[in-house]
ZAMI-850628 format. One record per residue (C-alpha): residue number from 0; residue in one letter; x, z, y. Coordinates in nm, 3 decimals. Each point is the difference from the previous one (the first is absolute). Example, Ala and Ser with C-alpha at 12.3 -4.5 7.8 and 13.67 -1.06 7.14 Angstrom:
DRENNU;0;A;1.230;0.780;-0.450
DRENNU;1;S;0.137;-0.066;0.344
This chain:
DRENNU;0;M;2.289;1.053;1.299
DRENNU;1;T;0.104;-0.011;-0.364
DRENNU;2;T;-0.143;-0.249;-0.247
DRENNU;3;K;-0.162;0.275;-0.203
DRENNU;4;T;-0.160;0.166;0.302
DRENNU;5;S;-0.121;-0.332;0.130
DRENNU;6;L;-0.157;-0.089;-0.333
DRENNU;7;V;-0.168;0.339;-0.030
DRENNU;8;K;-0.149;-0.030;0.350
DRENNU;9;N;-0.103;-0.359;-0.065
DRENNU;10;G;-0.169;0.108;-0.321
DRENNU;11;I;-0.185;0.282;0.176
DRENNU;12;F;-0.125;-0.221;0.282
DRENNU;13;N;-0.095;-0.282;-0.235
DRENNU;14;G;-0.177;0.255;-0.217
DRENNU;15;L;-0.196;0.120;0.303
DRENNU;16;K;-0.091;-0.359;0.083
DRENNU;17;V;-0.115;-0.073;-0.354
DRENNU;18;L;-0.179;0.335;-0.018
DRENNU;19;S;-0.202;-0.086;0.309
DRENNU;20;S;-0.067;-0.353;-0.122
DRENNU;21;V;-0.133;0.125;-0.333
DRENNU;22;I;-0.183;0.311;0.119
DRENNU;23;F;-0.202;-0.208;0.247
DRENNU;24;P;-0.125;-0.250;-0.262
DRENNU;25;V;-0.090;0.284;-0.236
DRENNU;26;A;-0.169;0.204;0.275
DRENNU;27;S;-0.175;-0.305;0.142
DRENNU;28;F;-0.112;-0.109;-0.344
DRENNU;29;A;-0.132;0.347;-0.080
DRENNU;30;Y;-0.209;-0.015;0.319
DRENNU;31;A;-0.096;-0.368;-0.021
DRENNU;32;A;-0.096;0.022;-0.368
DRENNU;33;R;-0.266;0.256;0.084
DRENNU;34;I;-0.129;-0.198;0.302
DRENNU;35;L;0.032;-0.363;-0.116
DRENNU;36;G;-0.032;0.047;-0.377
DRENNU;37;D;0.186;-0.194;-0.269
DRENNU;38;S;-0.137;-0.338;0.114
DRENNU;39;G;0.096;0.047;0.366
DRENNU;40;V;0.351;0.118;-0.079
DRENNU;41;G;0.029;-0.271;-0.263
DRENNU;42;R;-0.087;-0.275;0.251
DRENNU;43;V;0.272;0.109;0.239
DRENNU;44;T;0.257;0.041;-0.279
DRENNU;45;F;-0.081;-0.343;-0.141
DRENNU;46;A;0.031;-0.168;0.342
DRENNU;47;R;0.332;0.174;0.067
DRENNU;48;S;0.129;-0.105;-0.342
DRENNU;49;I;-0.078;-0.365;0.087
DRENNU;50;V;0.174;0.025;0.339
DRENNU;51;S;0.305;0.160;-0.162
DRENNU;52;Y;0.080;-0.331;-0.171
DRENNU;53;F;0.014;-0.177;0.337
DRENNU;54;I;0.209;0.281;0.152
DRENNU;55;M;0.240;-0.052;-0.288
DRENNU;56;L;0.016;-0.373;0.080
DRENNU;57;A;0.060;0.066;0.370
DRENNU;58;M;0.279;0.249;-0.071
DRENNU;59;L;0.175;-0.232;-0.251
DRENNU;60;G;0.211;0.281;-0.147
DRENNU;61;M;0.130;0.110;0.344
DRENNU;62;N;-0.047;0.371;-0.063
DRENNU;63;Y;0.264;-0.003;-0.274
DRENNU;64;Y;0.227;-0.271;0.141
DRENNU;65;G;-0.019;0.127;0.358
DRENNU;66;T;0.091;0.357;-0.098
DRENNU;67;R;0.292;-0.113;-0.211
DRENNU;68;E;0.149;-0.252;0.243
DRENNU;69;A;-0.066;0.195;0.321
DRENNU;70;A;0.174;0.304;-0.155
DRENNU;71;K;0.318;-0.209;-0.021
DRENNU;72;L;-0.028;-0.077;0.374
DRENNU;73;R;-0.091;0.349;0.121
DRENNU;74;D;0.326;0.036;0.195
DRENNU;75;D;-0.022;-0.350;0.152
DRENNU;76;Q;-0.276;-0.008;0.262
DRENNU;77;E;0.050;-0.368;0.077
DRENNU;78;G;-0.017;-0.100;-0.367
DRENNU;79;L;-0.294;0.233;-0.061
DRENNU;80;S;-0.188;-0.143;0.299
DRENNU;81;R;0.051;-0.359;-0.113
DRENNU;82;F;-0.101;0.085;-0.358
DRENNU;83;S;-0.315;0.180;0.118
DRENNU;84;Q;-0.108;-0.296;0.212
DRENNU;85;E;0.060;-0.235;-0.293
DRENNU;86;M;-0.227;0.216;-0.214
DRENNU;87;L;-0.268;0.001;0.271
DRENNU;88;L;0.013;-0.380;0.029
DRENNU;89;I;-0.040;-0.044;-0.374
DRENNU;90;N;-0.281;0.256;0.001
DRENNU;91;A;-0.186;-0.185;0.278
DRENNU;92;V;-0.019;-0.313;-0.217
DRENNU;93;T;-0.098;0.185;-0.318
DRENNU;94;T;-0.265;0.201;0.187
DRENNU;95;L;-0.169;-0.318;0.123
DRENNU;96;A;0.006;-0.140;-0.353
DRENNU;97;A;-0.141;0.323;-0.143
DRENNU;98;Y;-0.287;0.006;0.251
DRENNU;99;F;-0.087;-0.363;-0.069
DRENNU;100;L;-0.009;0.060;-0.376
DRENNU;101;M;-0.209;0.315;0.041
DRENNU;102;L;-0.259;-0.181;0.212
DRENNU;103;A;-0.010;-0.280;-0.257
DRENNU;104;A;-0.056;0.256;-0.278
DRENNU;105;M;-0.286;0.160;0.196
DRENNU;106;V;-0.169;-0.342;0.028
DRENNU;107;F;0.060;-0.140;-0.348
DRENNU;108;V;0.001;0.305;-0.231
DRENNU;109;P;-0.367;0.097;-0.058
DRENNU;110;G;0.076;0.360;-0.091
DRENNU;111;L;0.167;0.062;0.339
DRENNU;112;Q;-0.266;-0.135;0.236
DRENNU;113;G;-0.192;0.327;0.008
DRENNU;114;Y;0.315;0.190;0.107
DRENNU;115;A;0.081;-0.204;0.313
DRENNU;116;P;-0.024;0.285;0.259
DRENNU;117;L;0.208;0.236;-0.214
DRENNU;118;L;0.258;-0.269;-0.071
DRENNU;119;L;0.036;-0.089;0.369
DRENNU;120;I;0.045;0.364;0.102
DRENNU;121;S;0.254;0.069;-0.273
DRENNU;122;S;0.187;-0.326;0.072
DRENNU;123;V;0.129;0.135;0.334
DRENNU;124;A;0.260;0.174;-0.216
DRENNU;125;I;0.150;-0.341;-0.082
DRENNU;126;V;0.123;-0.036;0.360
DRENNU;127;L;0.084;0.365;0.064
DRENNU;128;Q;0.211;0.056;-0.311
DRENNU;129;G;0.228;-0.294;0.079
DRENNU;130;M;0.054;0.087;0.365
DRENNU;131;G;0.053;0.367;-0.092
DRENNU;132;M;0.341;-0.068;-0.163
DRENNU;133;E;-0.016;0.311;-0.216
DRENNU;134;W;0.307;-0.125;-0.185
DRENNU;135;L;0.206;0.034;0.323
DRENNU;136;Y;-0.075;0.372;0.034
DRENNU;137;Q;0.072;0.061;-0.368
DRENNU;138;A;0.330;-0.189;0.022
DRENNU;139;I;0.124;0.209;0.294
DRENNU;140;E;-0.142;0.312;-0.168
DRENNU;141;E;-0.237;0.100;0.281
DRENNU;142;Y;-0.207;0.209;-0.240
DRENNU;143;R;-0.077;0.272;0.253
DRENNU;144;Y;-0.166;-0.253;0.230
DRENNU;145;I;-0.183;-0.165;-0.292
DRENNU;146;A;-0.134;0.335;-0.119
DRENNU;147;L;-0.118;0.129;0.340
DRENNU;148;R;-0.158;-0.334;0.090
DRENNU;149;S;-0.187;-0.022;-0.331
DRENNU;150;I;-0.126;0.358;0.017
DRENNU;151;L;-0.134;-0.061;0.354
DRENNU;152;F;-0.206;-0.300;-0.109
DRENNU;153;Q;-0.123;0.175;-0.313
DRENNU;154;F;-0.138;0.288;0.208
DRENNU;155;I;-0.161;-0.239;0.250
DRENNU;156;S;-0.162;-0.192;-0.283
DRENNU;157;L;-0.120;0.312;-0.179
DRENNU;158;A;-0.166;0.120;0.320
DRENNU;159;G;-0.162;-0.343;0.040
DRENNU;160;L;-0.128;0.014;-0.357
DRENNU;161;L;-0.168;0.337;0.051
DRENNU;162;L;-0.150;-0.108;0.333
DRENNU;163;F;-0.122;-0.352;-0.075
DRENNU;164;V;-0.068;-0.031;-0.375
DRENNU;165;R;-0.326;0.191;-0.028
DRENNU;166;N;-0.226;-0.199;-0.236
DRENNU;167;A;0.003;-0.265;-0.274
DRENNU;168;D;-0.022;-0.284;0.256
DRENNU;169;D;0.340;0.078;0.156
DRENNU;170;V;0.197;-0.214;-0.244
DRENNU;171;L;0.153;-0.221;0.272
DRENNU;172;T;0.098;0.306;0.203
DRENNU;173;Y;0.176;0.141;-0.304
DRENNU;174;A;0.193;-0.327;-0.038
DRENNU;175;V;0.112;0.013;0.366
DRENNU;176;I;0.120;0.359;-0.038
DRENNU;177;L;0.201;-0.086;-0.311
DRENNU;178;L;0.154;-0.291;0.192
DRENNU;179;V;0.104;0.230;0.288
DRENNU;180;A;0.149;0.251;-0.243
DRENNU;181;S;0.206;-0.252;-0.198
DRENNU;182;S;0.093;-0.262;0.262
DRENNU;183;G;-0.030;0.172;0.339
DRENNU;184;P;0.358;0.135;-0.016
DRENNU;185;Y;0.135;-0.355;-0.010
DRENNU;186;V;-0.103;-0.051;0.364
DRENNU;187;L;0.226;0.290;0.100
DRENNU;188;N;0.275;-0.143;-0.220
DRENNU;189;F;0.002;-0.326;0.194
DRENNU;190;V;0.007;0.175;0.339
DRENNU;191;N;0.268;0.247;-0.113
DRENNU;192;A;0.224;-0.270;-0.154
DRENNU;193;R;0.167;-0.065;0.339
DRENNU;194;K;0.194;0.325;-0.045
DRENNU;195;F;0.187;-0.153;-0.295
DRENNU;196;I;0.001;-0.378;0.046
DRENNU;197;R;0.001;-0.242;0.293
DRENNU;198;F;-0.266;-0.267;0.036
DRENNU;199;R;0.167;-0.303;0.150
DRENNU;200;R;0.022;-0.367;-0.078
DRENNU;201;Y;0.295;-0.106;-0.216
DRENNU;202;P;0.149;-0.351;-0.001
DRENNU;203;Y;-0.086;-0.039;-0.367
DRENNU;204;Y;-0.163;0.196;-0.283
DRENNU;205;E;0.120;-0.001;-0.361
DRENNU;206;I;-0.339;-0.025;-0.164
DRENNU;207;K;0.095;-0.204;-0.303
DRENNU;208;K;0.242;0.252;-0.153
DRENNU;209;H;-0.275;0.261;-0.025
DRENNU;210;L;-0.254;-0.216;-0.180
DRENNU;211;K;0.143;0.005;-0.352
DRENNU;212;P;0.038;0.380;-0.033
DRENNU;213;L;-0.335;0.046;0.175
DRENNU;214;L;-0.171;-0.229;-0.248
DRENNU;215;W;0.151;0.194;-0.291
DRENNU;216;L;-0.122;0.326;0.147
DRENNU;217;F;-0.336;-0.158;0.082
DRENNU;218;A;-0.040;-0.097;-0.365
DRENNU;219;M;0.082;0.361;-0.088
DRENNU;220;A;-0.254;0.126;0.255
DRENNU;221;V;-0.266;-0.233;-0.143
DRENNU;222;S;0.051;0.132;-0.351
DRENNU;223;I;0.000;0.362;0.122
DRENNU;224;E;-0.320;-0.062;0.196
DRENNU;225;L;-0.164;-0.162;-0.301
DRENNU;226;Y;0.044;0.299;-0.227
DRENNU;227;T;-0.061;0.268;0.266
DRENNU;228;V;-0.300;-0.143;0.189
DRENNU;229;L;-0.144;-0.245;-0.252
DRENNU;230;D;-0.198;0.272;-0.178
DRENNU;231;S;-0.219;0.071;0.307
DRENNU;232;T;-0.043;-0.371;0.071
DRENNU;233;M;-0.103;-0.089;-0.354
DRENNU;234;L;-0.227;0.304;-0.023
DRENNU;235;G;-0.177;-0.118;0.314
DRENNU;236;F;-0.056;-0.349;-0.136
DRENNU;237;L;-0.089;0.104;-0.357
DRENNU;238;Q;-0.180;0.334;0.041
DRENNU;239;G;-0.100;0.044;0.366
DRENNU;240;D;0.064;0.240;0.287
DRENNU;241;A;-0.107;0.319;-0.177
DRENNU;242;A;0.261;-0.046;-0.275
DRENNU;243;V;0.267;-0.057;0.266
DRENNU;244;G;-0.112;0.320;0.174
DRENNU;245;R;0.027;0.206;-0.320
DRENNU;246;Y;0.338;-0.152;-0.084
DRENNU;247;T;0.125;0.071;0.351
DRENNU;248;A;-0.102;0.365;-0.039
DRENNU;249;A;0.193;0.019;-0.328
DRENNU;250;V;0.316;-0.168;0.121
DRENNU;251;K;0.026;0.164;0.345
DRENNU;252;V;0.161;0.328;-0.101
DRENNU;253;N;0.230;-0.157;-0.259
DRENNU;254;K;0.130;-0.244;0.261
DRENNU;255;M;0.033;0.280;0.254
DRENNU;256;V;0.219;0.199;-0.240
DRENNU;257;N;0.209;-0.309;-0.080
DRENNU;258;S;0.051;-0.068;0.370
DRENNU;259;L;0.121;0.354;0.061
DRENNU;260;I;0.235;-0.006;-0.300
DRENNU;261;T;0.157;-0.333;0.098
DRENNU;262;A;0.011;0.078;0.376
DRENNU;263;T;0.358;0.125;0.001
DRENNU;264;G;0.114;-0.300;-0.202
DRENNU;265;A;-0.114;-0.240;0.271
DRENNU;266;T;0.262;0.146;0.234
DRENNU;267;L;0.276;-0.094;-0.243
DRENNU;268;I;-0.024;-0.379;0.044
DRENNU;269;P;0.206;-0.025;0.322
DRENNU;270;R;0.252;0.259;-0.124
DRENNU;271;L;0.041;-0.171;-0.339
DRENNU;272;S;0.037;-0.337;0.175
DRENNU;273;Y;0.278;0.155;0.209
DRENNU;274;F;0.177;0.144;-0.308
DRENNU;275;I;-0.019;-0.337;-0.176
DRENNU;276;A;0.138;-0.183;0.305
DRENNU;277;Q;0.285;0.254;0.020
DRENNU;278;N;0.059;-0.013;-0.378
DRENNU;279;K;-0.048;0.378;-0.030
DRENNU;280;I;-0.105;-0.011;-0.365
DRENNU;281;E;0.045;0.370;-0.082
DRENNU;282;Q;-0.217;0.114;0.291
DRENNU;283;L;-0.254;-0.264;-0.100
DRENNU;284;R;-0.031;0.125;-0.358
DRENNU;285;T;-0.017;0.365;0.105
DRENNU;286;L;-0.283;-0.076;0.241
DRENNU;287;V;-0.188;-0.207;-0.258
DRENNU;288;N;0.022;0.275;-0.264
DRENNU;289;K;-0.137;0.252;0.249
DRENNU;290;A;-0.285;-0.235;0.093
DRENNU;291;F;-0.104;-0.034;-0.364
DRENNU;292;N;0.012;0.370;-0.075
DRENNU;293;Y;-0.182;0.114;0.313
DRENNU;294;M;-0.282;-0.241;-0.080
DRENNU;295;F;-0.010;0.113;-0.363
DRENNU;296;M;-0.004;0.363;0.117
DRENNU;297;F;-0.324;-0.047;0.194
DRENNU;298;S;-0.174;-0.282;-0.188
DRENNU;299;V;-0.013;0.171;-0.340
DRENNU;300;P;-0.187;0.319;0.107
DRENNU;301;A;-0.218;-0.206;0.235
DRENNU;302;C;-0.107;-0.223;-0.289
DRENNU;303;M;-0.082;0.298;-0.220
DRENNU;304;G;-0.192;0.178;0.275
DRENNU;305;L;-0.203;-0.305;0.105
DRENNU;306;F;-0.096;-0.070;-0.360
DRENNU;307;M;-0.132;0.353;-0.046
DRENNU;308;L;-0.174;0.022;0.341
DRENNU;309;S;-0.145;-0.354;0.030
DRENNU;310;D;-0.366;0.107;-0.013
DRENNU;311;E;0.053;0.279;0.253
DRENNU;312;I;0.191;-0.227;0.240
DRENNU;313;I;-0.268;-0.271;-0.011
DRENNU;314;L;-0.273;0.259;0.059
DRENNU;315;L;0.189;0.154;0.292
DRENNU;316;F;0.105;-0.319;0.178
DRENNU;317;S;-0.284;-0.239;-0.080
DRENNU;318;G;-0.308;0.202;-0.087
DRENNU;319;S;-0.222;0.023;-0.307
DRENNU;320;S;-0.123;-0.361;0.035
DRENNU;321;F;0.352;-0.114;-0.103
DRENNU;322;A;0.022;0.236;-0.301
DRENNU;323;S;0.043;-0.287;-0.248
DRENNU;324;A;0.326;-0.093;0.176
DRENNU;325;G;0.165;0.308;-0.154
DRENNU;326;L;0.063;-0.190;-0.324
DRENNU;327;T;0.140;-0.296;0.196
DRENNU;328;M;0.240;0.228;0.185
DRENNU;329;R;0.112;0.160;-0.326
DRENNU;330;I;0.076;-0.345;-0.146
DRENNU;331;L;0.209;-0.079;0.309
DRENNU;332;T;0.217;0.315;-0.003
DRENNU;333;P;0.289;-0.154;-0.203
DRENNU;334;I;0.084;-0.218;0.303
DRENNU;335;V;0.120;0.316;0.177
DRENNU;336;V;0.304;0.011;-0.230
DRENNU;337;I;0.028;-0.375;-0.055
DRENNU;338;I;0.002;-0.131;0.357
DRENNU;339;P;0.282;0.217;0.145
DRENNU;340;F;0.246;-0.139;-0.255
DRENNU;341;S;-0.080;-0.363;0.077
DRENNU;342;V;0.002;0.074;0.375
DRENNU;343;V;0.352;0.144;-0.016
DRENNU;344;V;0.128;-0.290;-0.212
DRENNU;345;N;-0.164;-0.286;0.186
DRENNU;346;L;-0.015;0.115;0.360
DRENNU;347;Q;0.279;0.255;0.032
DRENNU;348;I;0.258;-0.172;-0.224
DRENNU;349;F;-0.070;-0.370;-0.050
DRENNU;350;V;-0.113;-0.075;0.359
DRENNU;351;P;0.323;0.135;0.159
DRENNU;352;M;0.200;-0.177;-0.274
DRENNU;353;G;-0.173;-0.330;0.075
DRENNU;354;R;-0.132;-0.028;-0.359
DRENNU;355;E;-0.333;-0.154;0.098
DRENNU;356;R;-0.023;-0.201;-0.322
DRENNU;357;L;-0.001;0.316;-0.213
DRENNU;358;I;-0.273;0.149;0.220
DRENNU;359;L;-0.202;-0.320;-0.025
DRENNU;360;L;0.029;-0.001;-0.379
DRENNU;361;S;-0.139;0.352;-0.040
DRENNU;362;T;-0.275;-0.038;0.259
DRENNU;363;M;-0.113;-0.338;-0.136
DRENNU;364;I;-0.033;0.151;-0.347
DRENNU;365;G;-0.202;0.282;0.158
DRENNU;366;A;-0.224;-0.247;0.184
DRENNU;367;I;-0.067;-0.208;-0.312
DRENNU;368;T;-0.072;0.315;-0.202
DRENNU;369;N;-0.235;0.134;0.268
DRENNU;370;F;-0.196;-0.325;0.040
DRENNU;371;T;-0.037;-0.056;-0.375
DRENNU;372;C;-0.108;0.358;-0.073
DRENNU;373;N;-0.239;0.002;0.298
DRENNU;374;M;-0.170;-0.317;-0.125
DRENNU;375;L;-0.040;0.152;-0.346
DRENNU;376;L;-0.095;0.356;0.094
DRENNU;377;I;-0.188;0.000;0.334
DRENNU;378;P;-0.308;-0.194;-0.121
DRENNU;379;R;-0.059;0.261;-0.272
DRENNU;380;Y;0.148;0.322;0.134
DRENNU;381;A;-0.018;-0.052;0.381
DRENNU;382;E;0.220;0.247;0.191
DRENNU;383;N;0.131;0.162;-0.320
DRENNU;384;G;0.116;-0.342;-0.119
DRENNU;385;A;0.176;-0.058;0.333
DRENNU;386;A;0.172;0.339;-0.039
DRENNU;387;V;0.129;-0.088;-0.349
DRENNU;388;A;0.122;-0.338;0.132
DRENNU;389;T;0.186;0.173;0.284
DRENNU;390;V;0.177;0.241;-0.235
DRENNU;391;L;0.099;-0.283;-0.236
DRENNU;392;A;0.127;-0.213;0.291
DRENNU;393;E;0.207;0.283;0.147
DRENNU;394;G;0.132;0.078;-0.346
DRENNU;395;A;0.109;-0.361;-0.045
DRENNU;396;V;0.181;0.002;0.336
DRENNU;397;T;0.179;0.324;-0.086
DRENNU;398;A;0.102;-0.128;-0.345
DRENNU;399;V;0.169;-0.302;0.156
DRENNU;400;C;0.165;0.222;0.264
DRENNU;401;F;0.128;0.231;-0.275
DRENNU;402;K;0.159;-0.296;-0.177
DRENNU;403;N;0.156;-0.145;0.315
DRENNU;404;I;0.138;0.323;0.141
DRENNU;405;G;0.226;0.030;-0.305
DRENNU;406;K;0.204;-0.292;0.136
DRENNU;407;F;0.110;0.207;0.302
DRENNU;408;Y;-0.041;0.371;-0.082
DRENNU;409;D;0.037;0.227;-0.300
DRENNU;410;R;-0.359;0.072;-0.112
DRENNU;411;K;0.115;0.309;-0.191
DRENNU;412;K;0.120;0.157;0.325
DRENNU;413;I;-0.323;-0.086;0.178
DRENNU;414;F;-0.215;0.164;-0.271
DRENNU;415;R;0.239;0.281;-0.091
DRENNU;416;H;-0.227;0.272;0.144
DRENNU;417;Y;-0.334;-0.176;-0.045
DRENNU;418;Y;-0.111;0.219;-0.293
DRENNU;419;Q;0.041;0.310;0.218
DRENNU;420;Y;-0.278;-0.110;0.233
DRENNU;421;W;-0.246;-0.046;-0.288
DRENNU;422;I;0.089;0.335;-0.155
DRENNU;423;A;-0.049;0.171;0.337
DRENNU;424;A;-0.341;-0.170;0.041
DRENNU;425;M;-0.137;0.108;-0.341
DRENNU;426;P;-0.169;0.322;0.127
DRENNU;427;I;-0.211;-0.195;0.255
DRENNU;428;P;-0.290;-0.088;-0.237
DRENNU;429;I;-0.020;0.361;-0.119
DRENNU;430;I;-0.005;0.128;0.359
DRENNU;431;V;-0.280;-0.243;0.095
DRENNU;432;L;-0.210;0.100;-0.305
DRENNU;433;L;0.044;0.368;0.086
DRENNU;434;A;-0.101;-0.070;0.361
DRENNU;435;R;-0.320;-0.168;-0.126
DRENNU;436;N;-0.087;0.316;-0.192
DRENNU;437;I;0.041;0.205;0.316
DRENNU;438;S;-0.216;-0.225;0.223
DRENNU;439;T;-0.214;-0.312;-0.037
DRENNU;440;H;0.021;-0.085;0.373
DRENNU;441;C;0.241;-0.291;0.046
DRENNU;442;V;0.163;0.138;0.316
DRENNU;443;V;0.059;0.348;-0.145
DRENNU;444;E;0.127;-0.149;-0.325
DRENNU;445;M;0.252;-0.223;0.182
DRENNU;446;C;0.112;0.284;0.230
DRENNU;447;I;0.083;0.204;-0.311
DRENNU;448;A;0.149;-0.273;-0.218
DRENNU;449;I;0.218;-0.192;0.245
DRENNU;450;P;0.217;0.280;0.150
DRENNU;451;I;0.050;0.171;-0.337
DRENNU;452;S;0.093;-0.334;-0.161
DRENNU;453;V;0.252;-0.074;0.276
DRENNU;454;L;0.165;0.342;-0.033
DRENNU;455;C;0.019;-0.023;-0.380
DRENNU;456;Y;0.137;-0.354;0.010
DRENNU;457;F;0.286;0.075;0.236
DRENNU;458;A;0.073;0.333;-0.169
DRENNU;459;I;0.049;-0.182;-0.331
DRENNU;460;L;0.218;-0.264;0.168
DRENNU;461;G;0.215;0.284;0.130
DRENNU;462;M;0.026;0.155;-0.349
DRENNU;463;E;0.099;-0.344;-0.135
DRENNU;464;K;0.272;-0.012;0.268
DRENNU;465;N;-0.111;-0.341;0.119
DRENNU;466;P;0.287;-0.107;0.231
DRENNU;467;Y;-0.220;-0.181;0.254
DRENNU;468;F;-0.234;0.297;0.035
DRENNU;469;I;0.293;0.242;0.030
DRENNU;470;E;0.167;-0.223;0.262
DRENNU;471;N;-0.310;-0.001;0.216
DRENNU;472;M;-0.053;0.374;-0.036
DRENNU;473;A;0.360;0.059;0.105
DRENNU;474;R;-0.042;-0.228;0.300
DRENNU;475;L;-0.318;0.185;0.106
DRENNU;476;K;0.176;0.333;-0.045
DRENNU;477;N;0.295;-0.114;0.213
DRENNU;478;Q;-0.227;-0.132;0.273
DRENNU;479;S;-0.208;0.318;0.008
DRENNU;480;G;0.323;0.204;0.012
DRENNU;481;I;0.125;-0.202;0.296
DRENNU;482;R;-0.328;0.050;0.185
DRENNU;483;H;0.006;0.372;-0.078
DRENNU;484;K;0.354;0.038;0.140
DRENNU;485;T;-0.100;-0.196;0.308
């Protein structure tokens, strides 16, 4: 199989996996919001945000480090087996430490004592995520298995949600279902791992050599967690469950779109690590330029569309009781174009290059910005203040990434076609306004606006002769021609 074909298939399967993992939270939230209300959803979201810090401690940066290092050993089963067991041994120690600290927090932090059942349910993910070794499957590029496994658990969980969450008292049941959806696949991962690695006792384990890079990546993970999850945590402490529920409604769709846009990029880490190890610089730069432009191609129109349709999306997915979250969602829409750039730079370029210090610098600046702005804005503006803080934090991260990427790549080449995406997206607000004049029903309006906007956007890209759009159209044409001849 060629590199290009492999990457395309990996991107498709990873996209399917991400699609299922974002559709379920949106669908489950749309249902749960109407059954549990903003306070019920907010309680679960707050508890899961607390547990996420302890998951981060237990993982100790293994998701990034494991993917990068295991990719280098993909053709050496013995080396890969030893490395995997070393990661599991480290994870066993960090998991025990994480559980101990979480139990201590439940006892000594007054604001957490009322969340004990939710915290205990959600904390099962601390064990499951470590034993699941997701990094192993990403390193060996088993994206088909990852996608099918994830979709299976999402469907099981969605069925459970519809069957067992029936009234406002089913908050704990909702937490269990979210746990099954997000962490259930890790059980299959552990069982299935025997197909790729051997579990046997080795005379010695090289634990020490992994600790320094893991600690660097852990520091990076801490800073990322602080500016991505801190908003929900601080909202819970400063404004209560209802504010967390409204903020969750606002941020859900934006994060879903970001996950879909960056899905293909996640498959690049093992391939870029391989190119770096083989010193294939030209292939590396070509792949990086494509990654940037494909993300720009989809993030720009998505940002414009979400900004225009925020009120309709909130009404459709969360119900009229969350109507005030429309403004919050509109404030958050810039992250749709900001985050993909920083994701490509930090995770798809600097992680394979081993530039953890540059990642840590940008994410620490983001964390400090997020915490400071949250402290200033949440007490007065609640969820809208948290939204502004998130945009400013992501903007700070991206600004640092933009500065650092110039040391390794020509920024002019990266942004050469960027203006084309904005020009192509300009008709979207007009199309949405015209759709509103045709119908005031949110579903009808979106069914009119979205397809017409998509067609206009890509038609204009074609007229601009955008090379990345033309390349993909040619590839689709060739593939359809091959199928037709067959």
